[in-house]
C-alpha positions as CSV (number, residue, x, y, z in Angstrom):
1,M,-14.8,9.2,39.1
2,E,-14.9,5.4,38.8
3,T,-17.8,5.6,36.3
4,A,-15.7,7.9,34.0
5,K,-12.9,5.3,34.0
6,G,-15.4,2.6,33.2
7,N,-16.9,4.6,30.4
8,N,-13.4,5.3,29.0
9,H,-12.6,1.6,29.1
10,I,-15.8,0.8,27.2
11,A,-15.2,3.6,24.6
12,H,-11.6,2.4,24.2
13,L,-12.8,-1.2,23.6
14,I,-15.4,-0.1,21.1
15,L,-12.8,1.9,19.1
16,R,-10.4,-1.1,19.1
17,I,-13.2,-3.5,18.0
18,G,-14.1,-1.2,15.1
19,I,-10.5,-0.9,14.0
20,A,-9.8,-4.6,14.4
21,F,-12.8,-5.3,12.3
22,S,-11.6,-3.2,9.4
23,F,-8.2,-4.9,9.4
24,L,-9.7,-8.4,9.7
25,Y,-12.3,-7.7,6.9
26,S,-9.7,-6.4,4.5
27,A,-7.4,-9.4,5.3
28,I,-10.1,-12.0,4.8
29,S,-11.5,-10.3,1.7
30,G,-8.0,-10.1,0.3
31,F,-7.5,-13.8,0.7
32,I,-10.9,-14.6,-0.9
33,N,-11.0,-11.9,-3.7
34,P,-7.4,-10.6,-4.3
35,D,-8.5,-9.1,-7.6
36,N,-10.7,-6.6,-5.7
37,W,-7.7,-5.4,-3.7
38,I,-4.6,-5.6,-6.0
39,G,-5.2,-2.1,-7.3
40,Y,-4.5,-0.6,-3.9
41,F,-0.9,-1.9,-4.0
42,P,1.5,0.5,-5.8
43,S,2.8,-1.0,-9.1
44,F,6.4,-1.0,-7.9
45,I,5.3,-3.4,-5.0
46,Q,3.2,-5.6,-7.3
47,G,6.2,-6.7,-9.3
48,I,8.3,-7.8,-6.2
49,L,6.3,-10.9,-5.2
50,P,3.6,-13.0,-6.8
51,V,0.1,-11.7,-6.0
52,E,-0.9,-14.7,-3.9
53,T,2.3,-14.4,-1.8
54,M,1.9,-10.7,-1.4
55,F,-1.7,-11.0,-0.2
56,S,-0.8,-13.9,2.2
57,L,1.9,-11.8,3.8
58,W,-0.1,-8.6,3.9
59,G,-3.2,-10.5,5.2
60,M,-1.1,-12.0,8.0
61,V,0.2,-8.5,8.9
62,E,-3.4,-7.2,9.0
63,I,-4.6,-10.1,11.1
64,I,-1.7,-9.7,13.6
65,L,-2.5,-5.9,13.8
66,A,-6.2,-6.6,14.3
67,I,-5.6,-9.1,17.1
68,W,-3.0,-6.9,18.8
69,I,-5.3,-3.8,18.6
70,L,-8.2,-5.9,19.9
71,S,-6.1,-7.1,22.8
72,G,-5.3,-3.6,24.0
73,W,-1.7,-4.7,24.9
74,K,0.9,-1.9,24.3
75,I,-1.7,-0.3,22.0
76,L,0.7,2.4,21.0
77,I,2.8,0.2,18.7
78,P,0.0,-1.4,16.6
79,S,-1.8,1.9,16.4
80,I,1.3,3.6,14.9
81,L,2.0,0.7,12.6
82,G,-1.7,0.6,11.5
83,A,-1.7,4.4,11.0
84,F,1.4,4.2,8.8
85,S,0.0,1.4,6.7
86,L,-3.2,3.4,6.1
87,F,-1.2,6.5,5.4
88,G,0.7,4.6,2.7
89,L,-2.5,3.2,1.3
90,I,-4.0,6.7,1.1
91,A,-0.9,8.4,-0.2
92,F,-0.5,5.9,-3.1
93,N,-4.2,5.9,-4.1
94,L,-5.2,9.6,-3.9
95,N,-7.1,9.1,-7.1
96,Q,-9.5,6.8,-5.2
97,M,-10.5,9.2,-2.5
98,D,-14.2,8.4,-3.0
99,I,-13.5,5.0,-1.4
100,L,-10.5,5.8,0.8
101,F,-12.0,8.7,2.7
102,R,-13.1,6.1,5.3
103,D,-9.5,5.0,5.7
104,I,-8.6,8.5,6.8
105,M,-11.1,8.2,9.6
106,I,-9.6,4.8,10.6
107,M,-6.1,6.2,10.4
108,L,-7.1,9.2,12.6
109,T,-8.8,6.8,15.1
110,L,-5.5,4.8,15.3
111,I,-3.6,8.0,16.0
112,A,-6.2,8.9,18.7
113,L,-5.7,5.5,20.3
114,A,-1.9,6.1,20.3
115,V,-2.4,9.5,21.9
116,W,-4.9,8.1,24.4
117,D,-2.4,5.4,25.3
118,R,0.4,7.9,25.9
119,Q,-1.9,10.0,28.1
120,D,-2.8,6.9,30.1
121,E,0.9,6.1,30.6
122,R,1.7,9.6,31.8
123,Q,-1.3,9.6,34.1
124,N,-0.3,6.2,35.5
125,E,3.3,7.4,36.1
126,K,1.9,10.5,37.8
127,D,-0.4,8.4,40.0
128,K,2.5,6.3,41.1
129,Y,4.2,9.2,42.7
130,N,1.1,10.8,44.3
């Protein structure tokens, strides 16, 4: 039984590393090459702030999400926030599905982490009373 818990912990960590990498990569790349990423922002958002400000703010959000997910602390919250951000990205860019199909996988992995966290919380509550 102890090995299964250890394997679950390792699998959970690997998933978090993969998701954190995707958020960090897009944040850093957005800072370096904003022209490569601007097309993913809906036009109604592009007109609100200057591009540099928008990428700085969004990059900081992605970095915070990446660190939070990597930490594993209260993983439900950043998983849901990350899944919603990817859902928005996908929903406003359906014409780019040849590229964004990977984001669906990342979004579903975030949802799986959220579900996993809820199951762990329920199991911990159950174990408290047994």
